[in-house]
C-alpha positions as CSV (number, residue, x, y, z in Angstrom):
1,M,27.3,23.2,-10.1
2,K,24.9,20.5,-11.9
3,I,27.1,18.0,-11.5
4,I,27.5,18.5,-7.9
5,R,23.5,18.8,-7.3
6,F,23.3,15.7,-9.4
7,H,25.9,13.6,-7.1
8,R,24.0,14.8,-4.1
9,L,20.8,13.7,-5.4
10,L,22.4,10.2,-6.0
11,L,23.8,10.3,-2.4
12,M,20.7,11.0,-0.8
13,A,18.8,8.3,-3.0
14,L,21.4,5.9,-2.4
15,G,21.2,6.7,1.4
16,A,17.4,6.2,1.3
17,L,17.9,2.9,-0.4
18,M,20.4,1.6,2.0
19,M,18.5,3.0,5.1
20,F,15.1,1.4,3.9
21,G,16.7,-1.5,2.3
22,Y,18.2,-2.4,5.7
23,A,14.8,-1.8,7.3
24,V,12.8,-3.6,4.9
25,P,13.9,-7.4,5.7
26,F,13.0,-6.9,9.5
27,A,9.7,-5.2,9.0
28,S,9.0,-7.6,6.0
29,A,9.5,-10.7,8.0
30,A,7.2,-9.7,10.7
31,F,5.0,-8.2,8.2
32,S,4.8,-11.5,6.1
33,E,4.2,-13.5,9.4
34,S,1.3,-11.5,10.1
35,A,0.1,-11.5,6.3
36,S,0.0,-15.2,6.5
37,L,-2.2,-15.2,9.6
38,S,-4.7,-12.9,7.9
39,A,-5.0,-14.1,4.3
40,D,-8.4,-12.7,4.1
41,N,-7.5,-9.1,4.4
42,P,-6.1,-8.1,1.0
43,D,-3.9,-5.1,2.4
44,A,-2.0,-7.6,4.5
45,A,0.2,-8.6,1.7
46,L,1.5,-5.1,1.0
47,R,4.6,-4.1,2.2
48,P,4.8,-1.4,4.9
49,V,5.1,2.4,4.7
50,Q,8.2,3.6,6.1
51,V,9.2,7.3,7.5
52,F,12.9,7.9,7.3
53,D,13.8,11.2,9.5
54,V,16.7,12.8,7.9
55,A,18.2,14.5,11.0
56,A,18.2,11.1,12.8
57,G,19.4,9.2,10.0
58,R,17.3,6.1,10.4
59,V,13.7,4.7,9.8
60,V,11.6,6.1,12.8
61,S,8.3,4.7,12.0
62,T,6.9,1.7,10.1
63,L,3.2,1.6,9.2
64,P,0.9,-0.9,7.8
65,N,0.0,-0.3,4.1
66,D,-3.6,-0.1,3.0
67,K,-5.9,1.0,0.3
68,K,-5.9,4.7,1.6
69,F,-1.9,4.7,1.2
70,Q,-2.5,3.2,-2.3
71,K,-4.9,5.9,-3.3
72,M,-2.9,8.5,-2.4
73,A,0.2,7.2,-3.8
74,D,-1.6,7.1,-7.0
75,S,-2.9,10.5,-6.9
76,W,0.8,11.7,-6.3
77,I,1.4,10.0,-9.7
78,D,-1.3,11.1,-11.4
79,S,-0.5,14.6,-10.7
80,I,3.0,14.7,-11.6
81,T,4.0,18.0,-13.4
82,G,7.5,17.5,-14.6
83,V,10.9,16.5,-13.4
84,A,12.0,18.7,-10.3
85,P,14.5,21.7,-11.9
86,Q,16.7,21.9,-8.7
87,M,17.7,17.7,-9.3
88,T,18.1,17.7,-5.5
89,A,15.8,17.8,-2.5
90,G,16.5,20.7,-0.2
91,Q,18.7,21.1,2.9
92,N,15.2,21.1,5.0
93,C,14.0,18.2,4.3
94,S,12.8,16.5,7.4
95,Y,11.3,13.3,6.3
96,V,11.0,11.0,3.3
97,Y,8.4,8.5,3.2
98,R,8.7,5.1,1.5
99,V,5.3,4.0,0.0
100,P,5.5,0.5,-1.7
101,L,3.0,0.2,-4.4
102,A,0.4,-2.8,-4.4
103,K,1.1,-3.3,-8.1
104,P,4.1,-1.7,-10.3
105,A,3.1,1.8,-11.7
106,T,3.8,3.7,-14.7
107,V,5.6,7.2,-14.3
108,A,5.4,9.5,-17.1
109,S,6.5,13.2,-17.6
110,G,7.5,14.4,-20.9
111,E,9.9,12.3,-22.7
112,I,10.5,10.2,-19.3
113,K,8.3,6.9,-18.8
114,L,9.3,4.5,-16.2
115,T,7.7,1.5,-14.1
116,T,8.3,1.5,-10.2
117,S,7.3,-0.3,-7.5
118,D,8.0,2.1,-4.8
119,I,7.6,6.0,-4.3
120,F,9.7,8.1,-2.2
121,L,7.8,11.3,-0.8
122,F,10.4,14.3,0.1
123,H,8.6,16.5,2.8
124,C,10.7,19.8,3.0
125,K,9.8,22.9,4.7
126,D,9.0,25.8,2.6
127,E,9.3,23.7,-0.7
128,P,6.9,22.1,-2.5
129,P,6.7,18.1,-2.2
130,M,8.7,16.0,-4.3
131,L,8.7,12.1,-5.4
132,L,11.8,10.2,-5.8
133,V,11.3,7.2,-8.1
134,F,13.9,4.8,-9.6
135,D,13.7,3.3,-12.8
136,E,14.5,-0.4,-13.7
137,Q,18.3,0.2,-13.7
138,R,18.1,1.9,-10.3
139,K,18.5,5.4,-11.7
140,P,16.7,8.2,-9.7
141,Y,14.2,10.6,-10.9
142,L,12.8,13.5,-8.8
143,F,9.4,14.8,-9.8
144,L,7.2,17.6,-8.7
145,F,3.6,17.2,-8.3
146,K,0.3,18.9,-7.3
147,A,-1.6,16.7,-5.3
148,D,-2.2,17.4,-1.5
149,I,-0.1,15.5,0.9
150,D,-1.8,16.8,3.9
151,P,-4.2,13.5,4.3
152,F,-0.9,11.5,3.9
153,I,0.9,13.5,6.7
154,K,-2.1,13.3,9.3
155,K,-2.6,9.5,8.8
156,V,1.2,9.1,9.0
157,G,1.4,11.4,12.0
158,L,4.9,12.7,11.3
159,P,5.6,15.4,11.4
160,A,3.4,15.9,14.0
161,S,0.9,18.8,13.4
């Protein structure tokens, strides 16, 4: 049973990487061009935040990354309570949010300690939010955390409140 759940997590993680990975070059190219035009804006160099709609199977929104997103992501990382016991995101996850970090962050929980440049927030109905993080070898880790995601959801606008 755990093997099936782990495989499901790996498939979801690979799906997220593929979807976000294919969307990033296009968004990054346009974003890089605008970043070079506004070098005096430190937020301009950040890769954009992306929203992946699980039901649609695609990125549905790309937002400029800024200090507020970075502060929220830092609070999520700082409030990690442990590895998610279910090892997979549930069936009722509607959105996955990719938040590229301005600088690599250390994620630690128990004996696990890794460095990452991106975090993926899973928003699932009737479940606590979860963070998907990949280590340097692209091994996925799913973490529970206790920070409030409501300000993030409001800022992103999906799902609509």
